[in-house]
N, C-alpha and C positions, 0 to 999 in steps of 0.2 A: 611387522606391517608390510603388506605387499605393495608393489609399485602402484597398483590401482588405488589402494587406500591412501598412499602418499599424494597421488594426483588429486584425489577428492578433498584432501585436507589443505590444499593450497589456498592462499588468500585469493579472493576473486572480487572484481569490481561489480557494479550494478548490472553490467551487460554479460557477466559470467566469464570475462577474460581473466586469466591468471595475473594477479598483481601482488607484489610483495608489500604487505602492510606493516612490516617491521619499521620501527622508527630508525632514522638515519642521523648521523652526525653532520657537521657542516661540510665535510668532504664526501658525503654520500655513502659512507660506510655503514652497513647495517648494524644496529644496536640490538640488544636483547629486547624481546617483547616487554612492554611496561616501562622501559627506560625513557627518559626525557630526550627527545631528539629535536632537531630543527624542523620547522614547518616544511612539508613536502611541496615541491613545485607542482602545480596542477599540470596534467598531461593533456595534449590535444588542443591547446588553446590557439586559436587563430588570431594573430596580431598583425597590424600593419608593420611593414619592415622597420620603420623608424622606432616604433614601439618595441619591437624585438631587440633592436640595438640598445635602446635606453634601459630596458629591463635587464638584459644580459650585463650591461655595464654596471648597473647598481649591484647585481649579484656578485660580480667579479670584485668590485670595490669592498664588498662586505666579507670577502674571503670565502665565497661559496661558488667556486668554479664548476663543481659538479652540477649545481642547479642552473648555472648559466648555460651549460651544455644542453640541458633539457629544454631551455627556451629556444636555443638554436635548432635543436632537433625538431621542435614543433614547426619552425619556419621551413626547415628542410622537407618535412613531410607534407605541409599544407601549401607551400608557396608554388609559384610557377616553375615548371620543369626546367627552364633555362637558368634558374637561380639555385637549384638544389645543390649543385656542386659547391657553390659559395657557402651556403649555410652548413653543409656537411663539413667543409673545411674549417669553418669557425667552431663548430661543435668539437672537432678533433683538437683544435687549439685549447679549448676549455678543458677537455678531458686530459690532454697532455699536462696542463698545469695541475689538474687534480692529482694525477699520478705522481708528478714531481713533489707536490706537497705531502703526499702520503709516503714519500721516500722510495718510490719505485722509479729508479733512475732509468732503467732500460725502457720500460713502457712509456715513461714520461717523455724521454728524448725522442723515441720513435714516433709518438703521436704528435708532438710539437713539430717535428720535421714533416710528417705526413700532412698535417694541417697547413703548414707554411707552403708546401708544394701545391696543395689544392687551391688555396686562395690565389697564389701566383698564376697557376694555370688558368683559373677562371678569369683573372684580370687580363692575361694575354689573349685569351680566346675572345673575350668581350671587348677588349680595348677600353675598359672602364676601371680606373684605379681608385675611385672614391665613391663606391656605391653607398647610398644612404649616409654619406658623410664619413664613412670609415676609410682609414688610410691603410690600404691593403699592403703596400710595400713596407710600411713601418711595422705592421703586425707580423709579417713574415720575418723581418729582421729581428724583432723581439723574440719570436719563437725559436729561431736558430741560435741566437745568443744564449737564451735560457737553456736550450737543449745541450749546448756545449758545456755550460757551467754545471748542469746537473750530471752530465757524464764524467766530469772531472771531480765529482764528489761534493758538490754544493748542497745536496739535498739532505733531508727534506727541506724544501724551500717554504717561505712564508707566503701563502697565497694572496695576502693583502698587499704586501710590499712588491710582489712580483706581478700583480694584476696588470694586464695591458690596458692602454687607453685605446678603445676602439675608434674613437673619433678624435681628431686633433682640433684644437681651437680654430674656429673659423673667423676670418677677419671681420 
């Protein structure tokens, strides 16, 4: 098969963009065609920020951090420019948890720390520590603690028990 044949054989969406239609497991790993996978997270959904947080939290609690990352990615791509770094940092946290749950200690720790740094930088730049009810300082602390444990050999971790709380209880 030539590279042109391979390109033509790729899965494509209704607009002709390349999309991998293989089923995926709960941590986003591709499964063989025909296997039972978890439902895919729809891409390109525009949500209100609090809806993004609520949907991502539900996915995290269900042990699906890869899918939570896709929700954050939608917000990063569709939200206002001054919030993109926040949503990208949150997506990195979710992907870091995904890698840690898959047993990838190096990638998991790296992304957890990168995401922690991104949300802290956004918080410092904006002077806003609780956007949409999220506790950014606690999220950064959670990420750094998990990164340290993963590096010391705690992985693969259970994505359900390690899922962060995006929002703290409000009085």
